[in-house]
N, C-alpha and C positions, 0 to 999 in steps of 0.2 A: 642506892643513894640514901645518905643519912637524912637529907632534908625531905625525903618523901612523906606523904601522910601516913599516919600510923594505922590505916585501915587493914584489917586482916586479910592476908591472902590464903590461898589454899595449896597444900602440898599433897600430890596424889601418892599415896602409900600403896594402894592396890586398886585393881579395877573397880572394886565395889566399896572401898573404905577411904575416906578423906579426912585429914587432920589439919587443923588450923596451923599456920606458921606464925610464930611470935614476930612482932614488929621489928625487932632488932635483927632477925635473920631474913628479913624480906629481901635484902640486896643479895645475899648469897643463895637464895633459893632458886633452883633451876626453873625455867619456864616450861612446864609440863602441859602438853596439849591433851585435853580430855576428849574422849570419843564423843562425837556428835552424830546423831542420826539424821540422815538426809534421805531424800527420795532415791538419790543415786547410790547410796551406801547404806541400805537398810541393815546389813549385818553388823554395823558398828553401833547399834543401839544399845544403851545400857541395859535394856529389858527385852532381849531378843525373843521371838516367837520360838518356842521349843520345836515346833514342826519345821521351822525353816533350817535348823541345824541338823536335822535327821536326814540320813541318806534316803533317797527314793526307794520304794519297795521294788524288789526285783521280781517282775511278774513272771520271768522265766523260772525262777526258783519256786515260786508259789505253784506254778503250773506242774513242775516235777514232783513237789510234795503233796499234790492232790491226788491221792491214790484212788479215792472213790470214783473219780471221772476219768480215770486213765484208760487207755486202749486195751491194756492188758486186763484190768478189771472187767471191762465191758466184754472182752472175748471169753474170759472164764465163764461169765454169767450166761453169755450167749451159747457156749457149749453145753452148760447145764439145762438151758431152755430147749435147745434141740434134742437133747437126750430125754427130756420128759415127754415131749411130744411123740417121739418114737416109741417110748415105753408104753404109753397109754394106747396108742394106736395098734401096736403090735400084740399087746398081752391083754387089753381090757376094752374090748367091744368096738375097736376102730373108732374111738372117739378122741378128738383133739382137745386135751384139757387145757393147753395154754392159749391158743388163738380161738376166740369166740365166734370169729366170722364163719368158720366152717359149721360150727354147732348151730348157729342161728340159721344158716341156709338149710341145713339138713332138718331142722325143726320145721321150717316153713314148707319144705317139700313133703314131709310126713304129714303135715296138716292137711294139705291139698290132696294128698292121696288117701286120706282117712286112715292112714297106718299109725294109729295113736300110740301103740305099744312101743314102736320104734322111735316115734317122735318125742315121747316123754323122757326117754333116757338122755336126751340132749339138753333138757331144761335144767337138771340139777347143777351141771357144771357152770351154767350161765349164772344161776343164783349164787353159787359159791364164789364165782369170780367177782361178783358185786360186792359180797361179804368181805373178800380179801382186800379189795379197793378201799372199803370203809375202814377196815382194821389198819391198813397201812396209814391212812389219813389220820386215824385216831393216835397212832404211835408218833407221828410227826407233830400233831397238835400238842400232845402231852410233853414232847421234847421242847417245843418252843416255849411253853408256859413254865416248865421247870429250868430253862436255861441250858438244856443239853445241846451240844454242838453236833454231835454225830449220832443220830438215831439208826444209822445204817446197820451197824453191829447188831442191834436189838432185832431188827427185821430179818436179818440172816439167821439168827439163832431160832427165831420163831419157824422159819422155813425148814431149817435143819431138824428141828424137833418133830415137825409134821412128817417130813420124809423118813425120818428114823422110825417113828411108830408104823408108818405104812410098810416099811421094808421088813418088819417082824411079823406082819399078818401072813397066814397061810395063803397059798395060791388060790384055793378054792373061795376066798373071799369075794363077795359080790362086787362086780365092777362099779356099781353105784358108789360104794364107799371109797374106792381107790381114785376114781375120776374126779369126783367132787372135792376130795381133799387135795389133790394135786392142782386142781383148778384154783383153790383158795390159795395155796402156797405160791403158785406162779403169779397170781395177781398181786400178791403182797410184794413180790420181787419186781414186777414191772412198774407198780406205782411208785417204788422208791428209787430205783436206778434208772434215771431218764436221760442222762447226758453223758457224753464222752468227748472230753476236750472242747466244751462249749457247744456241741451240736446234739440236738435230740435224737434218740435212738431207743429201740426196744430190744430187750434181752431175752424174750420169750417168743417172739415171731419175727419174721424177716422181712415182710413186704415193705414196710417203711424204710428199712435199712437198704434194700436193693434199690429203692427209689433214689435215696440219697447217694448211694455209690454211683449210680447211672448219671445223676446230675453232675457229681464231681468229676467224673471222667470226661464228660462233655465239656465242662468248663475248662478243664486242664488242656484239652486238645484244641478247642476252638475259641475260647473266650479269654482266659487269663492263666498264664503260667506263673502263679504265685506260690510261694512256699505253703501258704495255708491251704490252698487248693490241693496241692500234692499231698499234704498231710491228711486232709479229709478222705482222699482216695485210699491211702494207705490204711487208715483207721477202719473205714467201713468195709474194705476189702478183708481186712482181718477178722471183722466181726461176722461178716457173712460166711466166710470160710470156717470160722469156729462153729457157727450154728450148724452148718452142713456136717462138719466133723462129729458133733454131738449127736445128730440124728443118725449118722451112720454108725456110730459106736452103740447108741441105744438099740438099733435094729439088730446089731450082732450079738450083744451081750444078753438082751431081755430073753430070748428063747431059751438060753442055757442056764440063766440064774433065777428067773422068775422075779419075784418082788425083791429079792436080794440085790437085783441090779440097781436099785436105787442107792446102794452104798457107793457105787461109781459116781453117780450124779452128786452125791453129797461130798465126795472128795474135792470136786471143783468149787462147790460153795464153801467148804471148809478152808481151801486155800484162799479164797477172797476174804473170809472172816479173819484169818491169820494176819493178812495184809492190812486190814482195817484196825485190828487190835494194836498192831505195831504202830500205825499212825497215831491212835488215840494216846498211847503211852508216850510217844515222842512229843505230842502236843501238850500233854499234861506236864511233862518235864520242862518244856520250854517256857510255860506259864508260871 
């Protein structure tokens, strides 16, 4: 209308740019509704929250890409753990270098029977195990302070280097050096790899894994038939079976290969290292 006041109106040229309309063009300017933010329509705000327009994270995709805590990684490590126990027990003084329960019990029995020579040989693996736990914790603490996301590969390389040196020692090497070094390597592994698909587990001994498997089977049969419960049964059945397979393989190979049998164990650890290196590279490319 020509008789309307000459107050400037606004023409919407783009969602975020506005230009004034000359008074003479006011009658011909289209009425453009500007977006208004309301409680019922938060997406129409001129300054939307960036998080509101992003799609939600796909937890299933994240779970698939987390190779560190996958059942396959846990099974490979459990195979290596079972192999090491069979290796030390078969060829180096009937000592379990991975699980300290047996060493603590045998140490106590030897002390009561005053068999000090036999008892003292169980003490070094216990001390080496504690040193390995502290070393693994130190690696993780350093990684946290330096902003490193995946210290797992560094732990595996340390374990591989330790076993590689032991595999080159002559068979006449004292059991003390073999068992204490393997106890150190095993403790570094068990202190670092603790979960499989959100559940705690151990890759170097199987008592806790058997407990979790038994509970999951009972829950699946009598309590709740949920997919999560069935998956827990499958994961821990796989891990317990892998540990048994590693012990069986170690008992077969060690008498024929001696210390070189550790190369077989290193192959399983190397497979895990390759998987983790691939994940690190993919994450670096994504960032």
